[in-house]
C-alpha positions, 0 to 999 in steps of 0.5 A, a space after each residue: 537530094 531530097 525525095 518526093 513523097 507521092 502520098 503527100 501529094 494526094 493528101 495535100 494538093 495545094 502544097 508545093 513539094 520541095 523538089 521536082 521528080 528526081 526519082 528517075 535520076 536514081 537509075 542513071 547515077 551509078 557511074 563513079 569511075 574513070 574520066 574524060 578530058 574536057 576537050 573531049 566532051 566539049 568537042 561534041 557540040 559541033 555534032 548538033 544537027 540542023 533540026 526543028 527540035 532537039 531534045 537534050 537528055 541530061 543526068 541532073 547532077 552531071 554539071 557537064 550536061 548543063 554546060 553542054 546545054 549552055 554551049 548548045 544554046 551558044 552555038 545555035 544562037 550565034 547562027 540565029 537558029 534558035 527559036 526557044 530554049 525549053 526547060 523541064 526545070 520550070 513549069 509550063 506557062 512561064 517564059 522570058 519572052 519579051 524580057 530585055 537581054 540585060 535583065 538581071 538574074 533575079 528578074 529572070 528567076 522571078 519571071 520563071 517562078 524558079 524553084 530553087 529547092 528543086 533545081 539549084 540556080 547554081 546549076 542552071 543559071 548560066 544556061 538560062 542567062 546564056 539564052 536571055 542574053 542572046 534574046 532567046 526566050 526561055 520557056 517552062 514546060 513541066 506539068 504544074 503541081 496544081 494539075 498533078 493530083 487530078 492526073 494521078 487519079 485519072 486512069 485515062 492517062 494509062 491509054 496515052 501510051 502502049 501497054 509496053 511503055 506503060 509497064 516500063 514506066 511503072 517498073 521505072 517508078 519501082 526501081 527509081 524509088 528503090 522498091 520503097 514506093 507503095 504498090 498502090 501508088 505505082 500507077 499514079 506515079 506512072 501517070 504523072 510521068 506520061 502527063 509531064 512528057 505530054 505537056 513538054 511535047 505540047 510546049 515544044 510544038 508551039 514554039 517550033 518555027 520554020 528554019 529555026 530550032 527549039 532546044 529542050 533540056 530535060 532528064 534523059 528518061 523524058 527524051 528517049 524515043 521509045 518512051 518519052 516526049 517523042 511518042 507524044 509529039 504531034 504528027 507535024 513535029 515528029 519528023 523534025 526531032 533529034 534526040 541527044 542522050 548525054 551520058 556520064 559514064 566511061 561506057 556509052 550506051 548506043 541504041 538508035 531506038 533510044 537516041 540519035 546522038 550519044 554524048 559522053 561526059 565524065 562520070 559523077 561521084 557515086 552517091 547512094 540515093 537509096 540510102 537517102 530515100 530510106 532516111 527520108 521515109 523513116 526506114 533503116 
């Protein structure tokens, strides 16, 4: 996993980084023992509710999470209940709306301006094409890179959430960067997190339709009820949302303040991302 370096963003606002913001995933990647039978984790799909908006929170390197998202699309589309699949993995402003259901994978990637370095198609391609084949628009919702430098410098973003949530975001930046993020960059990076949550909230709201479901897939930190997208939804959308937290662990955390449903999948092999980050930043 490559680590995004915030200083490069401030110095070079026109250069696209090689990866999206994976640093929050560091907090969730510490599970490395035990296993679940495949039938167990796949059997969770029928628990999907009838909701106007379902937020699926994943661990990016857990392949079972992308498979659960694909199965969710399959289940909802089979009932003609899905109005859109919205992804953190593509920028806001792109979608497959209007593309033929038999479009090639290359054509779909081009339409979505897919960032292969940040989000490997080998992980997300089956999910995306499941929606395309079903005639369901796949919609990007992430904050475009071109907007990030301005967000990082704008203190107005600090008041978009409560002081407690803001403090939580800042602490997440510190922990997610293994304590290596310069203190001066912490507020800026927290603003990016808030701005990304708001852009995703705005995107899903525009795709909500009466009697249909919008399904969004994003990192778990983005969907949690106490800090992420649910806080930034418009009033009309807030009452129609269900949060599903997918956890790759042997011991599922259940907290109604964070998620409505908690899906368990097998732990992923342990990887020391802090060691990788130190190498990237030239530290021993």
